[in-house]
C-alpha positions as CSV (number, residue, x, y, z in Angstrom):
1,M,6.7,17.1,60.4
2,S,9.2,20.1,59.7
3,E,12.3,20.9,61.4
4,G,11.0,23.9,63.0
5,P,9.4,27.4,62.3
6,V,9.5,28.4,58.5
7,N,10.4,32.0,57.7
8,L,7.9,33.0,55.0
9,N,9.9,35.9,53.8
10,R,12.8,33.7,52.9
11,L,10.6,31.1,51.3
12,R,9.0,33.8,49.2
13,K,12.3,35.3,48.2
14,E,13.7,31.9,47.3
15,R,10.8,31.0,45.1
16,A,11.1,34.5,43.3
17,R,14.8,33.9,42.8
18,A,14.2,30.4,41.4
19,A,11.5,31.7,39.0
20,K,13.8,34.6,37.9
21,K,16.7,32.1,37.2
22,A,14.3,29.8,35.2
23,R,13.3,32.9,33.1
24,A,16.8,33.8,32.6
25,D,17.7,30.4,31.5
26,E,15.0,30.2,29.1
27,N,15.8,33.6,27.6
28,A,19.5,32.5,27.2
29,A,18.5,29.5,25.3
30,R,16.1,31.4,23.1
31,F,18.2,34.5,22.3
32,G,21.8,33.7,23.4
33,R,24.5,33.3,21.0
34,T,28.2,32.0,21.5
35,K,31.0,34.2,21.2
36,A,32.1,32.5,18.0
37,Q,28.6,33.0,16.5
38,K,28.7,36.7,17.3
39,A,32.3,36.9,15.8
40,E,31.2,35.2,12.6
41,E,28.3,37.6,12.3
42,K,30.6,40.6,12.7
43,T,33.0,39.4,10.0
44,A,30.1,38.6,7.5
45,F,28.6,42.0,8.2
46,A,32.1,43.6,7.6
47,R,32.5,41.5,4.4
48,A,29.1,42.5,3.0
49,R,29.8,46.3,3.8
50,A,33.1,46.1,2.1
51,H,31.6,44.4,-1.1
52,L,28.9,47.2,-1.1
53,D,31.5,50.0,-0.7
54,A,33.6,48.6,-3.5
55,H,30.6,48.7,-5.8
56,R,29.6,52.2,-4.9
57,R,29.4,54.8,-7.5
58,E,31.6,57.9,-7.1
59,E,29.8,61.3,-6.7
60,E,30.7,63.9,-9.4
């Protein structure tokens, strides 16, 4: 059978922890971006902003 008595509270908490970890891994795969991807997006945004600012009309 088993090694001895089973602590149900510990078992419940371990299962909850495993479920939370699985959900976190799923979200990281779905929404996570690498540092390089974030940096590239930031530079592209800055480049687009500079391009738009360069074509802005002066208010008189």
